[in-house]
C-alpha positions in Angstrom: -108.4 -101.9 35.4 -106.8 -104.7 37.4 -103.8 -104.8 34.9 -103.3 -101.0 35.3 -103.3 -101.3 39.1 -100.8 -104.1 39.0 -98.6 -102.0 36.7 -98.7 -99.1 39.0 -97.8 -101.3 42.0 -94.9 -102.8 40.0 -93.5 -99.4 39.1 -93.7 -98.3 42.7 -91.9 -101.4 43.9 -89.2 -100.9 41.3 -88.8 -97.3 42.2 -88.6 -98.2 45.9 -86.1 -100.9 45.2 -84.0 -98.6 43.1 -84.1 -95.9 45.8 -83.0 -98.4 48.5 -80.2 -99.7 46.3 -79.0 -96.2 45.5 -79.0 -95.3 49.2 -77.1 -98.4 50.1 -74.5 -97.7 47.5 -74.2 -94.1 48.5 -73.8 -95.2 52.2 -71.1 -97.6 51.3 -69.3 -95.0 49.1 -69.4 -92.5 52.0 -68.9 -94.9 54.9 -66.1 -97.3 53.7 -63.3 -94.7 53.7 -64.3 -93.7 57.3 -64.4 -97.4 58.3 -60.9 -97.9 56.7 -59.6 -94.8 58.5 -60.9 -96.2 61.8 -59.3 -99.6 61.1 -56.0 -98.1 60.2 -55.9 -96.1 63.4 -55.9 -99.4 65.3 -53.0 -100.9 63.3 -49.3 -100.7 63.9 -47.7 -98.4 61.3 -45.9 -101.4 59.7 -49.2 -103.2 59.1 -50.9 -100.4 57.2 -49.6 -101.5 53.8 -49.7 -105.3 54.3 -50.5 -107.3 51.2 -53.3 -108.3 50.7 -54.9 -105.3 52.6 -57.2 -106.3 55.4 -59.8 -104.2 57.1 -59.4 -106.2 60.3 -56.0 -107.6 61.3 -55.0 -110.1 63.9 -52.8 -107.4 65.6 -54.9 -104.8 67.4 -52.8 -101.9 68.5 -53.6 -98.7 70.5 -50.1 -97.3 70.0 -51.3 -94.5 67.8 -53.8 -93.2 70.4 -51.4 -93.7 73.2 -48.8 -91.6 71.3 -51.3 -88.8 70.8 -52.6 -88.7 74.4 -49.1 -88.8 75.8 -47.7 -86.2 73.5 -48.1 -82.7 74.8 -47.5 -81.1 71.4 -50.3 -83.1 69.7 -52.7 -82.4 72.6 -51.9 -78.7 72.1 -53.1 -79.0 68.5 -56.5 -80.0 69.9 -56.6 -77.3 72.5 -55.8 -74.7 69.9 -58.5 -76.0 67.6 -61.1 -75.9 70.4 -60.1 -72.4 71.5 -60.2 -71.0 67.9 -63.4 -72.8 66.8 -65.4 -72.0 69.9 -64.3 -68.3 69.9 -65.1 -68.0 66.2 -68.5 -69.6 66.7 -69.4 -67.4 69.7 -68.3 -64.2 68.0 -69.8 -65.1 64.7 -73.2 -65.8 66.3 -73.1 -62.5 68.2 -72.3 -60.4 65.2 -74.7 -62.4 62.9 -77.6 -61.9 65.3 -77.0 -58.1 65.5 -76.5 -57.8 61.8 -79.4 -60.0 60.9 -81.7 -58.0 63.2 -80.6 -54.8 61.6 -81.2 -56.1 58.0 -84.5 -57.7 59.0 -86.1 -54.9 61.0 -84.6 -51.6 59.9 -83.9 -49.6 56.8 -80.7 -47.6 56.6 -78.4 -46.0 53.9 -76.4 -48.4 51.7 -78.3 -51.4 53.0 -78.5 -53.1 49.6 -74.8 -52.3 48.9 -73.7 -53.8 52.2 -75.8 -56.8 51.6 -74.3 -57.2 48.2 -70.8 -57.0 49.7 -71.6 -59.7 52.2 -72.9 -62.0 49.5 -69.8 -61.3 47.3 -67.4 -62.1 50.1 -69.1 -65.5 50.4 -68.5 -66.1 46.7 -64.8 -65.3 46.7 -62.5 -68.4 46.8 -60.5 -68.2 50.0 -57.2 -69.1 48.3 -57.2 -65.8 46.4 -57.1 -63.9 49.7 -54.2 -65.7 51.3 -51.5 -63.2 50.4 -53.6 -60.0 51.1 -54.7 -61.4 54.5 -51.1 -62.5 55.3 -49.9 -59.0 54.7 -52.7 -57.4 56.7 -52.3 -59.7 59.7 -48.5 -59.1 59.7 -49.0 -55.3 59.5 -51.5 -55.4 62.4 -49.0 -57.4 64.5 -51.4 -60.4 64.7 -49.2 -63.0 62.9 -48.9 -66.2 64.9 -51.6 -65.2 67.4 -55.0 -66.4 68.3 -56.8 -63.1 67.5 -55.3 -63.1 64.0 -56.6 -66.6 63.3 -60.0 -66.0 64.9 -60.6 -62.8 63.0 -59.5 -64.3 59.7 -61.8 -67.3 60.2 -64.7 -64.9 61.0 -64.3 -63.3 57.6 -65.4 -66.6 56.0 -68.0 -67.6 58.5 -69.8 -64.3 59.0 -71.3 -63.9 55.5 -73.2 -67.2 55.6 -74.2 -66.6 59.3 -75.5 -63.1 58.5 -77.5 -64.3 55.5 -79.0 -67.2 57.4 -79.8 -65.1 60.5 -81.5 -62.4 58.4 -83.5 -65.0 56.5 -84.6 -66.7 59.8 -85.5 -63.4 61.5 -87.5 -62.4 58.4 -89.8 -65.3 59.1 -90.7 -63.9 62.5 -93.6 -61.5 62.5 -92.9 -57.9 63.3 -95.9 -57.9 65.6 -93.6 -59.5 68.2 -91.4 -56.4 68.3 -94.3 -54.1 68.4 -95.9 -55.9 71.3 -92.7 -55.5 73.3 -92.5 -51.8 72.5 -96.2 -51.4 73.5 -95.2 -52.8 76.9 -92.5 -50.2 77.2 -89.6 -52.3 75.9 -87.0 -51.3 73.4 -85.7 -52.9 70.2 -82.8 -54.3 72.3 -85.3 -56.0 74.6 -87.3 -57.4 71.7 -84.2 -58.9 70.2 -82.7 -60.6 73.2 -85.8 -61.6 75.2 -88.1 -62.5 72.4 -86.5 -63.0 69.0 -83.3 -64.7 70.0 -85.0 -67.4 72.2 -87.4 -68.1 69.3 -84.5 -68.3 66.8 -82.6 -71.0 68.8 -83.0 -73.7 66.1 -81.7 -71.4 63.4 -78.8 -70.2 65.5 -77.8 -73.7 66.4 -77.7 -74.6 62.7 -75.5 -71.6 62.0 -73.3 -72.3 65.0 -72.7 -75.9 64.1 -71.8 -74.9 60.5 -69.5 -72.1 61.8 -67.8 -74.5 64.2 -67.2 -77.0 61.4 -65.7 -74.4 59.1 -63.3 -73.1 61.7 -62.4 -76.6 63.0 -61.6 -78.0 59.6 -59.9 -74.9 58.1 -56.4 -75.6 56.9 -55.1 -73.0 54.5 -55.1 -69.9 56.8 -54.2 -71.9 59.9 -51.0 -72.9 58.1 -50.3 -69.5 56.6 -51.0 -67.3 59.6 -49.1 -69.4 62.2 -45.4 -70.1 62.5 -44.7 -72.1 65.7 -46.1 -75.6 66.5 -47.7 -74.3 69.8 -50.1 -72.2 67.6 -51.0 -75.0 65.1 -54.4 -76.6 64.9 -55.5 -80.2 64.3 -55.4 -80.1 60.5 -51.9 -78.8 60.6 -51.0 -81.3 63.3 -52.1 -84.1 60.9 -50.0 -82.7 58.1 -46.9 -82.5 60.4 -47.0 -86.3 60.8 -45.9 -86.5 57.2 -42.2 -86.7 57.7 -39.4 -86.4 55.1 -38.6 -90.1 55.2 -41.7 -91.7 56.8 -45.4 -91.1 57.3 -47.1 -92.0 60.6 -50.2 -93.3 58.9 -51.8 -94.8 62.0 -51.3 -91.6 64.0 -52.7 -89.6 61.1 -55.8 -91.7 61.1 -56.1 -91.6 64.8 -55.9 -87.8 64.9 -58.5 -87.7 62.1 -60.9 -89.9 64.1 -60.4 -87.8 67.2 -60.7 -84.6 65.1 -64.0 -85.8 63.7 -65.6 -86.5 67.1 -66.5 -82.9 68.1 -68.4 -82.3 64.8 -70.1 -85.7 65.0 -71.2 -85.1 68.6 -72.5 -81.6 67.8 -74.5 -83.0 64.9 -76.0 -85.9 67.0 -76.9 -83.5 69.8 -78.6 -80.8 67.6 -79.8 -82.6 64.5 -83.4 -82.3 65.6 -83.0 -78.5 65.8 -81.9 -78.2 62.2 -85.4 -78.7 60.8 -88.5 -76.7 61.6 -88.9 -73.4 63.4 -90.8 -72.2 66.4 -92.5 -69.3 64.7 -96.0 -70.7 65.0 -95.6 -71.4 68.6 -94.2 -67.9 69.2 -97.2 -66.2 67.6 -99.5 -68.3 69.7 -97.6 -67.4 72.8 
């Protein structure tokens, strides 16, 4: 009996040790490129390819960041990304809440067909739609405009947002809606005064995901814009790749600055991603 107990403890220790080693290796694999990117952003461009390569050099330079913050064109890239990503997130959440409420609480003609179309759009590779959307945006007079870019991004953020909103609203009991109607309220009142406040954790998760997709989108931001004053951060990074030289330190600095909004959003709302407030709502 004692031998069996010792064997079980040994297996648990080995499993725990293996798990820790795996997590450490995974963390190093994911974190070292980011650390190297951060290190490169504080180097002079001539020191990027020094041999042997060094993570920390004796020369610490802020030239890359100074160039970005004093360059109005590069600051415009960030302004465009914020404008597009925030607009896409707000509009996506609005449409997703309304669509999710309709799918969750009502039955209407072609409901299953529409749901199938939404799922199928999510499954289509975006690159296959570049030419059709380019022609459509040009025909509508939206080429090289914010509305054209925002509406195109929403095509790819809405399916996931609607699916997640519908799934979250399905977890909320319909008795909440009925109690509002008993008190003289309408479905609109039930949605905005009861269900939406309860669904904040799910909506935050959808919003952060939507912001990330729009912020990092490259293909359509490149295809549907023509002038530099309409470009976003991913395109701004690509423009630092010149014909004869690459501004590697500025590219890394812009990448670091471009990662900050997503990182801040995740740190602020990570606790909202897990768990729901359904039980508390029913008790309330």
